[in-house]
DRENTI-577160 format. One record per residue: residue number from 1; residue in one letter; x, y, z of N, C-alpha, C in turn. Coordinates in Angstrom, 2 decimals, always signed. Atoms other than C-alpha are relative to their C-alpha. Layout:
// DRENTI-577160
+-----+------+---------+---------+---------+---------+---------+---------+---------+---------+---------+
|  nr | rest |    n.xx |    n.yy |    n.zz |   ca.xx |   ca.yy |   ca.zz |    c.xx |    c.yy |    c.zz |
+-----+------+---------+---------+---------+---------+---------+---------+---------+---------+---------+
| NUM |    A |       X |       Y |       Z |       X |       Y |       Z |       X |       Y |       Z |
...
+-----+------+---------+---------+---------+---------+---------+---------+---------+---------+---------+
//
This chain:
// DRENTI-577160
+-----+------+---------+---------+---------+---------+---------+---------+---------+---------+---------+
|  nr | rest |    n.xx |    n.yy |    n.zz |   ca.xx |   ca.yy |   ca.zz |    c.xx |    c.yy |    c.zz |
+-----+------+---------+---------+---------+---------+---------+---------+---------+---------+---------+
|   1 |    X |   +0.64 |   +1.04 |   +0.06 |   -1.36 |   +4.13 |  +11.60 |   +0.27 |   -1.77 |   +0.38 |
|   2 |    X |   -0.63 |   +1.26 |   -0.32 |   -1.28 |   +0.38 |  +12.87 |   -0.51 |   -1.25 |   -1.81 |
|   3 |    X |   +0.84 |   +0.83 |   +1.00 |   -1.97 |   -2.58 |  +10.91 |   +0.46 |   -0.94 |   +0.76 |
|   4 |    X |   +0.47 |   +0.90 |   +0.07 |   -4.05 |   -5.40 |  +11.66 |   +0.59 |   -0.69 |   +0.24 |
|   5 |    X |   +0.54 |   +1.29 |   +0.81 |   -3.25 |   -7.97 |   +9.95 |   +0.79 |   -0.98 |   +1.19 |
|   6 |    X |   -0.13 |   +1.43 |   -0.36 |   -3.11 |  -11.90 |  +11.09 |   +1.49 |   -0.19 |   +0.08 |
|   7 |    X |   -1.75 |   +0.40 |   +0.65 |   +0.23 |  -12.31 |   +8.92 |   +0.40 |   +0.95 |   +0.17 |
|   8 |    X |   -1.19 |   -1.13 |   +1.16 |   +3.19 |  -10.30 |   +7.39 |   -0.47 |   -0.09 |   -1.13 |
|   9 |    X |   +0.75 |   -0.06 |   +1.52 |   +2.20 |   -9.64 |   +4.00 |   +2.12 |   +0.85 |   -0.63 |
|  10 |    X |   -0.98 |   -0.25 |   +0.77 |   +5.40 |  -10.00 |   +1.58 |   +0.00 |   +0.46 |   -1.63 |
|  11 |    X |   -0.31 |   -0.62 |   +1.44 |   +5.86 |   -8.02 |   -1.59 |   +0.62 |   -1.79 |   -1.11 |
|  12 |    X |   -0.64 |   +1.64 |   +0.89 |   +5.95 |  -10.57 |   -4.87 |   -0.63 |   +0.89 |   -1.21 |
|  13 |    X |   +0.15 |   -1.01 |   +1.61 |   +5.80 |   -9.19 |   -8.59 |   -0.37 |   -1.96 |   -1.10 |
|  14 |    X |   +0.48 |   +0.97 |   +0.68 |   +4.33 |  -12.64 |  -10.03 |   -1.69 |   -0.26 |   -1.82 |
|  15 |    X |   +1.36 |   +0.62 |   +0.26 |   +2.23 |  -13.34 |  -13.23 |   -0.37 |   -1.42 |   +0.05 |
|  16 |    X |   +0.93 |   +1.82 |   +0.00 |   -0.38 |  -15.97 |  -13.28 |   -1.28 |   -0.53 |   -0.79 |
|  17 |    X |   +1.37 |   +0.16 |   -0.03 |   -3.20 |  -17.76 |  -14.42 |   -0.60 |   -0.65 |   +0.46 |
|  18 |    X |   +1.11 |   +0.59 |   -0.65 |   -6.22 |  -17.68 |  -13.01 |   -1.89 |   -1.00 |   -0.53 |
|  19 |    X |   +1.51 |   +0.90 |   +0.40 |   -9.29 |  -20.42 |  -13.45 |   -0.61 |   +0.26 |   +1.06 |
|  20 |    X |   +0.88 |   -0.40 |   -0.52 |  -12.47 |  -19.68 |  -12.23 |   -1.06 |   -0.88 |   -0.46 |
|  21 |    X |   +1.09 |   +0.61 |   +0.52 |  -15.62 |  -21.73 |  -12.68 |   -0.86 |   +0.15 |   -0.64 |
|  22 |    X |   +1.14 |   -0.84 |   +0.88 |  -18.17 |  -20.86 |  -15.15 |   +0.67 |   +1.53 |   -0.56 |
|  23 |    X |   -0.53 |   -1.22 |   +0.75 |  -16.11 |  -17.61 |  -16.41 |   +1.62 |   -0.61 |   -0.83 |
|  24 |    X |   -1.14 |   +0.44 |   +1.10 |  -13.04 |  -19.60 |  -17.93 |   +1.85 |   +0.14 |   +0.18 |
|  25 |    X |   -1.37 |   -0.15 |   -0.62 |   -9.22 |  -18.51 |  -17.22 |   +0.76 |   +1.84 |   -0.71 |
|  26 |    X |   -0.10 |   -0.66 |   -0.36 |   -7.84 |  -15.22 |  -16.50 |   +1.29 |   +0.71 |   -0.22 |
|  27 |    X |   -0.87 |   -0.16 |   -0.26 |   -4.81 |  -13.26 |  -16.63 |   +0.44 |   +0.79 |   +1.67 |
|  28 |    X |   +0.01 |   -1.30 |   -0.87 |   -3.59 |  -11.65 |  -13.57 |   +1.53 |   +0.46 |   +1.34 |
|  29 |    X |   -1.57 |   -0.11 |   +0.34 |   -0.62 |  -10.42 |  -12.02 |   +0.20 |   +0.00 |   +2.54 |
|  30 |    X |   -0.08 |   +0.08 |   -2.09 |   +0.55 |  -11.33 |   -7.30 |   +0.80 |   +0.88 |   +0.45 |
|  31 |    X |   -1.25 |   -1.42 |   -0.23 |   +1.36 |   -8.28 |   -5.76 |   +0.64 |   -0.20 |   +1.63 |
|  32 |    X |   -0.06 |   -0.14 |   -0.72 |   +1.66 |   -9.81 |   -2.64 |   -0.81 |   -1.63 |   +1.12 |
|  33 |    X |   -0.13 |   +0.72 |   -0.80 |   +1.51 |  -12.85 |   -0.51 |   +0.19 |   +0.05 |   +1.42 |
|  34 |    X |   -0.65 |   +0.00 |   -1.23 |   +1.30 |  -14.01 |   +3.04 |   -0.71 |   -1.25 |   +0.25 |
|  35 |    X |   +0.49 |   +0.82 |   -1.04 |   +0.31 |  -17.17 |   +5.81 |   -1.34 |   -0.48 |   -0.69 |
|  36 |    X |   +1.53 |   -0.13 |   +0.09 |   -3.14 |  -16.19 |   +4.53 |   -1.27 |   +0.70 |   -1.17 |
|  37 |    X |   +0.63 |   +0.59 |   +1.57 |   -3.64 |  -16.05 |   +1.46 |   +0.73 |   +0.97 |   -1.55 |
|  38 |    X |   -0.44 |   -0.28 |   +0.66 |   -2.61 |  -14.11 |   -1.45 |   -0.53 |   +1.35 |   -1.28 |
|  39 |    X |   +1.31 |   -2.42 |   +0.81 |   -3.81 |  -10.00 |   -3.42 |   +0.34 |   -0.63 |   -1.21 |
|  40 |    X |   -0.71 |   +0.13 |   +1.43 |   -3.77 |  -10.74 |   -6.92 |   -0.67 |   +0.93 |   -0.73 |
|  41 |    X |   +0.27 |   -0.97 |   +1.19 |   -4.14 |   -7.77 |   -9.27 |   -0.96 |   -0.64 |   -1.19 |
|  42 |    X |   +1.15 |   +0.00 |   +1.04 |   -7.45 |   -7.77 |  -12.45 |   +1.70 |   +0.20 |   -1.26 |
|  43 |    X |   -0.45 |   -0.81 |   +0.71 |   -5.37 |   -8.09 |  -15.81 |   -1.07 |   +1.59 |   -0.45 |
|  44 |    X |   +0.93 |   -0.46 |   +1.19 |   -6.54 |   -6.09 |  -19.04 |   -1.62 |   -1.05 |   +0.02 |
|  45 |    X |   +1.11 |   +0.74 |   +1.32 |   -9.62 |   -7.00 |  -20.45 |   -1.07 |   -0.65 |   +1.86 |
|  46 |    X |   +0.07 |   +0.67 |   -1.30 |  -10.02 |   -8.82 |  -16.41 |   -2.28 |   +0.33 |   +0.56 |
|  47 |    X |   +1.62 |   +0.56 |   -0.26 |  -13.84 |  -10.13 |  -15.21 |   +0.26 |   +0.52 |   +1.68 |
|  48 |    X |   +0.30 |   +0.48 |   -0.94 |  -14.51 |   -9.75 |  -11.73 |   -0.83 |   -1.05 |   +0.51 |
|  49 |    X |   +0.75 |   +1.56 |   -0.59 |  -14.69 |  -12.80 |   -9.69 |   +0.15 |   +0.57 |   +1.78 |
|  50 |    X |   +1.16 |   -0.08 |   -0.87 |  -17.48 |  -13.33 |   -7.17 |   +0.99 |   -0.35 |   +2.08 |
|  51 |    X |   -0.65 |   +0.52 |   -2.11 |  -16.44 |  -13.72 |   -2.97 |   -0.67 |   -1.40 |   -0.22 |
|  52 |    X |   -0.08 |   +1.26 |   +0.50 |  -16.06 |  -16.76 |   -2.57 |   -0.63 |   -1.46 |   -1.31 |
|  53 |    X |   -0.53 |   +0.87 |   +1.21 |  -15.32 |  -18.70 |   -5.71 |   +0.71 |   -0.38 |   +0.16 |
|  54 |    X |   -1.25 |   +1.00 |   -0.30 |  -13.77 |  -21.31 |   -6.14 |   +0.69 |   +0.37 |   -1.17 |
|  55 |    X |   -0.83 |   -0.60 |   +1.05 |  -10.65 |  -20.44 |   -8.33 |   +1.86 |   -1.24 |   +0.12 |
|  56 |    X |   -1.21 |   +0.99 |   +0.53 |   -7.23 |  -22.31 |   -9.81 |   +0.82 |   +1.32 |   -0.65 |
|  57 |    X |   -0.56 |   -1.93 |   +0.19 |   -4.30 |  -19.99 |   -9.30 |   +1.14 |   -0.96 |   -0.80 |
|  58 |    X |   -1.08 |   +0.52 |   +0.82 |   -1.50 |  -21.06 |  -12.37 |   +0.74 |   +0.63 |   -0.24 |
|  59 |    X |   -0.73 |   -0.36 |   +0.35 |   +1.93 |  -20.54 |  -12.87 |   +1.35 |   -1.32 |   -0.41 |
|  60 |    X |   -1.35 |   +1.30 |   +1.00 |   +5.26 |  -21.87 |  -14.13 |   +1.68 |   +1.50 |   +0.55 |
|  61 |    X |   -1.36 |   -0.44 |   -0.29 |   +9.20 |  -21.30 |  -12.47 |   +0.61 |   +0.64 |   -1.30 |
|  62 |    X |   -0.63 |   -0.94 |   +0.96 |  +10.80 |  -18.32 |  -14.50 |   +1.71 |   -1.11 |   -0.62 |
|  63 |    X |   -1.51 |   -0.38 |   +0.11 |  +14.25 |  -19.64 |  -14.47 |   -0.38 |   -1.81 |   -0.75 |
|  64 |    X |   -0.39 |   +1.29 |   +0.76 |  +13.05 |  -23.23 |  -15.51 |   -1.60 |   -1.37 |   -0.27 |
|  65 |    X |   +1.55 |   -0.37 |   +0.74 |   +9.38 |  -23.05 |  -17.45 |   -0.17 |   -1.10 |   -0.01 |
|  66 |    X |   +0.10 |   +1.78 |   +0.13 |   +9.46 |  -27.36 |  -17.54 |   -0.93 |   +0.61 |   +1.47 |
|  67 |    X |   +0.72 |   +0.44 |   -1.71 |   +8.14 |  -26.42 |  -13.51 |   -1.09 |   +0.85 |   -0.12 |
|  68 |    X |   +1.31 |   -0.68 |   -0.23 |   +4.64 |  -25.54 |  -13.45 |   -0.67 |   -0.81 |   +1.15 |
|  69 |    X |   +0.29 |   +0.07 |   -0.63 |   +2.96 |  -25.29 |  -10.53 |   -1.77 |   +0.59 |   +0.10 |
|  70 |    X |   +1.46 |   -0.63 |   -0.93 |   -0.83 |  -24.79 |   -8.97 |   -0.79 |   +0.12 |   +0.94 |
|  71 |    X |   +0.14 |   -0.80 |   -0.97 |   -2.69 |  -23.14 |   -6.23 |   -1.48 |   -0.12 |   +0.09 |
|  72 |    X |   +1.24 |   -0.63 |   +0.58 |   -6.34 |  -23.26 |   -5.86 |   -0.71 |   -0.32 |   +2.08 |
|  73 |    X |   +0.13 |   -0.90 |   -0.90 |   -8.36 |  -21.87 |   -3.14 |   -1.73 |   +0.73 |   -0.38 |
|  74 |    X |   +1.12 |   -0.90 |   +0.15 |  -11.38 |  -19.50 |   -2.60 |   +0.63 |   +1.18 |   +0.03 |
|  75 |    X |   +0.10 |   -1.24 |   -0.24 |  -11.91 |  -16.19 |   -3.03 |   -0.31 |   +1.48 |   +1.43 |
|  76 |    X |   +0.04 |   -0.33 |   -1.85 |  -11.83 |  -14.51 |   +0.47 |   -1.03 |   +1.73 |   -0.30 |
|  77 |    X |   +0.99 |   -1.70 |   +0.68 |  -12.93 |  -10.09 |   -1.12 |   +0.94 |   -0.17 |   -1.25 |
|  78 |    X |   -0.73 |   -0.76 |   +1.54 |  -12.90 |   -9.13 |   -4.19 |   -0.09 |   +1.38 |   -0.41 |
|  79 |    X |   -0.28 |   -1.31 |   +0.26 |  -12.12 |   -5.85 |   -4.98 |   -0.23 |   +0.61 |   -1.62 |
|  80 |    X |   +0.97 |   -0.61 |   +1.03 |  -13.23 |   -3.25 |   -8.27 |   +1.65 |   -0.96 |   -1.16 |
|  81 |    X |   -2.08 |   +0.03 |   +0.29 |   -8.90 |   -3.87 |   -8.94 |   +1.06 |   -1.56 |   +0.06 |
|  82 |    X |   -0.09 |   +0.87 |   +0.20 |   -8.26 |   -7.03 |   -8.00 |   -0.78 |   -0.83 |   +1.24 |
|  83 |    X |   +0.53 |   +1.00 |   -0.85 |   -8.74 |  -10.03 |   -5.29 |   +0.24 |   -0.53 |   +0.99 |
+-----+------+---------+---------+---------+---------+---------+---------+---------+---------+---------+
//
């Protein structure tokens, strides 16, 4: 089985808050990332986010909790268990 991805993926485990316009905030976990995007696993009681939705991902540096970051983007593909 070959991997035809445009970019190599790198595993990562990071809990994040995801803000979706019109849906509020939900907790997700980053499973992996690459130059083309991030795969987020939905947390408990999550609402499925539609393809094309604008999102903001917020997280803090575990070693320095006062350092917080936000990434903005658009959902390319939503699945039952993540996006």
